[in-house]
N, C-alpha and C positions, 0 to 999 in steps of 0.2 A: 502493500500499501504505498504512495506518496504522500509525505506528510509537507509541510512548509519546510521550504528553503530546497524543497527539491523538485521546484519549480511546478508547486499548489502552491495557492495561498488565498482560500474558502475566505467568504466577510462574514460565514457565518455554518455551524452546521446544523442539519434537518435529524432528527431522529422520529422514529414515528414505529407507532402503538398501534394495534397489536404486533407482536414481535418485541413481547417485554424485555428479554436482554438488548435489544436496541436503544432502549434509553439511559442503560448503566456504562454500552459502549462511546452513544453518543456523547453526553458527560464528559466519559476519559477522554475521545477527542478535541471537545471543545474547548477544555480545559491546556489539553497539551501545546493545541495552536494558540490559544489568547482570546478566542472568540466565541460570542456570545452561543447559547447552545435554543435552540427552537424546537420542545417538546409535540409530536403533532399525535393528537389520540383521535383514531380514526374511527372509535367509539367510546362507551362510557366505562373506559378502565382507569382503576384496578377496581371499579365495582363491580363491574359483571364475573371477573375472576373470584371473586371472594364473596359475590350473594349466591345461598341457594336457600331457598326457603327454610325454616328452623335455626340456620345458621348462629343469628345473634345468641350471646351466650356459652356459644359451644367449648367445653372443652379439650377434644380428640385432639389428634393430631393434625388430621384435616385442616381443621377449623383452625386451628394455630399457625398451619401453616399458609393459607389463606389472608389472614389477619397479618402476619409478617408480609404476605409480597403485596397487600393493599397498603401499606404504613411506608413499604420499599416505595413504589412507587407515588403514593403520594409528594415522598421528600424529593422524588425527582423531579416531579413538578414546579416545586416549591425554590428549588433551586435553577430552573431555566428559567432564559431572559425571558421568554415569550410562551406560551403555552396556545395553541390552537386546535378548538374541538370542532363538531362537523354540527351540533345544534347550537342554538340560546340557550335550551334550557342546562343542558348538563355542564356552559360555559357559568351558566348561574351555582351552580353544584359546588365548582371549584373555585369560582372568589366566595362563597361563604365560606368556604375552609383555609382562606389567608392567600390564595395563591392570587399574583397579579397577574396585570398585564396577559389577559385572556384573551382570544379571538375566535369568530368564529368564522370559518369556511369549510359551507356543507361540500358533501357529496353534490357529483353532476352526470350529465347524460350527455348526450349529442340529439338534439329533438331531431334533426335530419333525416339521421338513420330510422328514425320508425315513422315516417313521411306515406313509405307506399302501403302503409295497413288499412285495407279496407273501411270502410263505416261500415258499424252493426248492424245487420240486416236482418229484420224481426221475419223472420220464411221459416220457420222451425215453432214446434211446437214448448221445447222444455228451454229449459235456464240451463245455458251453459257456465259452466264456474270452473276458471281455470287456476291455479296454481301454478308455478313455473320459478325453481328455483335452491337454494338451499334447502336437503331435509334433514335438518337437524331438530335437536330436542328444543332449541329456544323458538321453533316457529310454532310449535304448539299443534302441530297438523292431524294428531288425531281426534282434536275436533272437528278436524274438515269431514274425515273420516265420518266420523260417528252423528255428525249433523245429517250427513249426504244419505245415511244408513235409516234413520230418522223420517226425514221428509220424503224418502220413497216409500216406509212405511205408511204417511199419512197419507201416500197419494198425490203428492206433489209431483211433477217431471223434473226432474233435476238431474243433471248428465255434468259429473264433475269428474275433470283431470289432475293431474299433480306430476307435474312433471321436473326430472331434478333429481339429483344425488346428494348424499351425506350418510352420518354417523346413524340417521334414525331411520332411514332407508328399510331395512330388514323387517325392523317394528313395525312400520307402519303398515308393511306388506303381510305381516301375519293377522294383525288387529282387521285389516280388511278384508283378507281371505275368514276369519271368525265373525265377520257378519253378513259374510253373502256377499263378498265382489261389491262393494256398488259404486267404488271410486276405480276409474282407470289410471294407474299408478304407471308409468312410461319410461319411468328412469329417466338416465342424462339422454340427451340427444344433441347432434352435431348443430352447428349455427345456421345451417341451412334450413334448420326443420321449425326456429324459432319463432319465426314468421306467421309461420302455417298456422300454431298454435294459438296464435293472438288474432289470430283471423276467425277462428272458429267459435273464439269464446264470445259470451256474452258480459261476462263480468269476468275481472281479475283481482285476486285476491292477495295482501299482503296480512302478512302474522306474524305476531307477537307472543309470546305469554305473559302472565298478569304476573311479573316481576317488576319491581320499583325500578331499577337502573334503565328497564326498555321502555319508562317511561319517560326517558332524556334521551330516547335514541328514535334516529329517523331512518330506517334501513335503503339503501341507495336503491333497493327494488321499486321504491315506492315511486321517486324519480322515473326512473325507466316505464312503472306500467300510466303514469300519467302523460309522457312523453308518446303514448301510442294513442292516445285516446281513449280508450277503453276505460267504461264504468271499472270504478277499485271497489270493492269489497274489503273493507280497513278491519283489519282484527285487531286491534291495537288501541292504545291508550297514550296520554300524556299529551308530547308535542305532533308526534304523527299523527294520531287523531285531530290536533286542533289543527294540521297543515290541510290533513283531509278536507276537513270543514269549511275551510279558507278558501282554502281555491275550489272547492265544488265539483273536484273532480268523481267524488262517489259517496259511499254511507258507511259508518263508523258505528262497528256494534265491539263491548267490553270485552277480552279476551276470557277463553276459562268456560264459555256459558253456550252449550250444545243448544238451546231453546233459544237466544239470541240469532242464533246462525240460522236457525229456521224459520224463524221469521220474519228475517229480514228476506233471505227467497221467497218465502210467499208473497211479501211484499211487491217484490221485484216480477214476480211472475202476474201478480193483479193488475200491475202497470205498469207496461213495457216499454214506455217513453222513458222510464229510470234509467234505462242501462241503453241509453241511447249514447252515439259516441261523444265524449266529451272537448270540445273545445278548449273551456276554462283551465282544466288540466295542462293540456300544452302550451296556454300562454299564460299562464305562472312559472312554468320551467325555463320559457324562452326570457321574463324577465329577474330572475333569482338563481338558476342553478346550470347557466351555458357555460360552458367548461371556458371562453374566453372574457366571460366576466367574471368568472373564480379566480383563473391567472390574473387576471387584473387587481383583484381584491387582494389577492396572495401574495403577487409582487410589491404592492405597499405597504403589507405586514411584515415582510423579509427587509425592503430597506430602512423601514422603522426601527429592527432588529438590531441591525447590521453594527460591524462596529465603526466606529467613526475614523474617515480615512485618514492616515499619519501624513 
């Protein structure tokens, strides 16, 4: 690795988490070079790594390790010249912990990439529900499977697809099989198949569990869904829920409730205009999370953080 004095003289060091060891490595390199450290938190870390329902007050080894990680990462954040987060709510959390100079640079997307997705056409009886993304524990997709089974048991014509890959895929497939296979689980697909799934869907799903740190999180997938112009069924809370309502790109239900999801689908079946394509979401993306806009904002943050010119 080349450092200062060897033809490479940076003005600032950026360390990105998750990838938690990079924060410690970034601090070491920044100190060696004598330049400011920008700690870039791409998610609600350290809270997500330490948060587990019922963990508070835990005395076991895992609880102690998680608490140690939380304290270490918070210390690294306090020691950085600048901290960058992706949401306003997590920025507030960090400021309340005494961490200064926190800036918000959201995740982004490329609006033009999704311009070819056709408008939703109401030429079929069933409500077509699409989840496409990471299939992990954080997403709580078992509620989507159970809601689909419940809806079908009640005679509601709901067709749900889950497209993606992750650590919870096997468990999800086992649950789906135990309920009679109500959901079409496709697994991972190639980039050339993505737009076909979006074209099929009436409503697209973004989902997170009912964990407090997720209230400070906006999944980058939400911006992609908004860019497609498709209706969003948002099973989220906190800032992500507020964003969906503010942008008028879809409907929100609280995480962790099968009945709430089924009630939403029943309402969408009763009024198909609610799942018409949404230009409001695309307009919000253009104003707020276009990569060129984000690059300009980030450039300003880095220039302010950089060491004075000698």
